[in-house]
N, C-alpha and C positions, 0 to 999 in steps of 0.2 A: 504494500499499500504506500502511495506517495505521502511525503510528510505533510503536505498541505491538506489532504484528505483527512489523515488521521487528526490533525489539529482541528479541522473544521467538525468532525464527528464529536471529538472530545467537547469542543465548545457547545455544540447542540445539546449534547446530554446534559451538561452542566446547565446550560440557560433553561431547558425544559425540566429541570429537577428530576430526570431520570436516573441519574448517579449523582453521588456527592462524594468528595474527599472524606477520607475517614482519618483517624490519628495517625495511621502508619502506612496508608495507600492512597496515592491521588487517584483521580479519575484516569489520567493517562496511563497509570501502571494497570488499573483495573482492565481498561479496554484492551491494552497490550496482552495481558494473561488471557482474556476471552479469545482473543485472535489466535493464539498459539494453539 
C-alpha cells in the first residue's frame, strides 16, 4: 500500500471515530497489524 493511502485511511478511521489510539498502540500501528 502506498504511504499516502495508508495515511489517508488512518486519518479517515480517526476522523470517523472508527479507531482510536490506545496507551500503547497508535491507529497507524493497529492498521498495520490488521493488514499483515
